[in-house]
N, C-alpha and C positions, 0 to 999 in steps of 0.2 A: 504496500501499499503505500500510495506517499503520506510524507508529512506536510502538512502545511509551509507556509514559504518559507522557506531561510536564515532570508534578511533577520538586522534587529530591523527591528518597526519602534516607532516612535510611543512613544503614550501619551496615550488624549493632554496629560499638560505640555509639550507639547509641541502639539502642534492646536493650531489657531483658523478658526471658523470663522463668519464676518456673523452678528451682530445686529443689522442691520431691518429696520422695520420690513414684514412678513415674511409668509412662504419662505421659507431656503430652497432652491434649486439650483440644480447643477448648467452649466452653457459649455460645447462643447466649439472649442476654437479650430481643432482636427477634427480629422478621422481619429478616436476613442472607442479603445476596448470594453468591453462591456462584460462582468463576468458571472457566472453562475453561482461565486462562492467567495465572500472576499479576499482574494490571492491569486495572485499575479497566476499560478499554478491549478488554478483550478478550469474548468471547460469556458468556454470565452462562447452569450447568451449573441452578444449581437457590436455589431461596427457599426457605433456612433459617426451620422455625418458631421462634417462641423453645422455648428447652424439650431442642434440641435440642443432646447427647450426642455430641461427633468427636472421634476418636482421633485426634491428625497424628503423620507418617513421617516430616519434613522442610522445612526453611523455606530460601526465598528472604536471602539478601545483605541486599536492603534490607527484607527484614517481612514476605515472603506467607507461609504457615504451606501447609503439604501434605497432605490425604490421600492417600490409593488407596480411590477408592468401592464398591470389591466389586462392577464392573460389568464382566462381558465388552466385554475393549477390540480384540481383532482380534489389531494385531501392533502396538499404539506399547507402550513401549517408556522407561527411566527417567523422566523427568519428565514426562515425554508419559501415562502414568497418571496421576497425581498432581490432583488439582484443591483451588482454593486459598481460601485465608480471607485478608484480612487484619488484619493482628493488633491494628489498635485495635478491629475488630469486634468481638471474640467476646472472652469468659474463659475466661481460661487458668489450669489447673492441674499439678502432677506438675513432672517434668522437662524442663520444655522446649527449658531453656537447652543441654540435652545432641543437641536434634535435628541432623540433621548436616545443614551448611550445602547445596544444589545449583543445579545452574543452571537459569534457568529459564527459558523459551521467551518470546520476545518473541510480544504480539496485535497481528495483525493478515496473522500471517511463511504463508508453507505449510514445509512444517523437510520437510527427507530422510534418514533413521531407518534409515542401513544396518542389511539384518542380517544380515551379511559382510561382508566387508572390500569397497572401493570405490576403486579408483586416478581420483585428479583431474588432468585432466589438462588443459595449458598451451589448447589450442585445441578446438571437435567434434572433435576425432578419435579418433582408436585409438592411432596412427602418433605425434601430438602428443608434448609433454615431461610424466614424470608432476610435478604440485608436490607431492604429499602422498596419502597414503590416509585415504582414513576407516572404520574396523575401528564394528564395533558397541560402542552406548555412543556415538561422537557421532553429534555434527548440526551442521546444513548449511540454512540458508535458500535455497531454489530459488523463484531467478525465472525463468524460462521455458524453451519446450520446442521447440531448434528445430526446425525443419521438417525436419530431420538423423537427428530420432532420440537424440540429445543435451540435457540442462538444465543449464542455466548454474546456480553455487551458489554463495556469497554464506559465505566465508566466517569472519568475524565475528560475523556476526550468527548466528552460529550459538556453540560448543565449546567446542573445538577449540583459542583461543588462541593461532589463525591470523588474517593479513589479506586481503583478498582477494578473488581470486574468480576461476573454476578449473571445469569440465567432466566432468560425469556421465554413462557411459550411461544414458538413460533412459530401457533395460528393468531395471535392477536398483533405480528407487526403490520407497520402502517413507515412502511421506506420509500427512502430518497436518498438519492446519489448514484452517479451512473457506476462506481464499484459496489452496487450492492445488483450489476449479476457478473460478477464474481466474484462471491462469498463463495470462501474454502468449507469446506465440506468437512466439521468435523467427529470427530471417535465417539 
């Protein structure tokens, strides 16, 4: 699997966003890549021509600017609905400093986006101890699926604030990411 971009990313305090009046808007001055995830290693969603004006709805702590592209996206939720500009690739206007800071999914990983509460077990079976519960709006990277119908999830690669791995019933999965078609089969 690919790791997130390996360059040192600036922190939110190092990025100066305009705090003018009105909606935060990105303007392209040249052909600009829009990414499916907040990383230059993510798939390119589109190339925007010069002159695009796009209202923004969120930002990551390290400088990515997100917007909802306004197209049907099946069961995508939260930051998975967004598409991303790198902050120095666009000119900004409006009150961009007020954009909410959101967690951004890493490039190269398949994520589980539970639609309802999902138990995370210590072992791949329903009688194993429960490590935590994922609620709608919490995401974890899926590392593979067992032959017995369980998916191993990495909680640290999600937005749970937890570390370690656990197992969820594969029937509960709501997947997002190009890596989902290449998940390994686990014993």
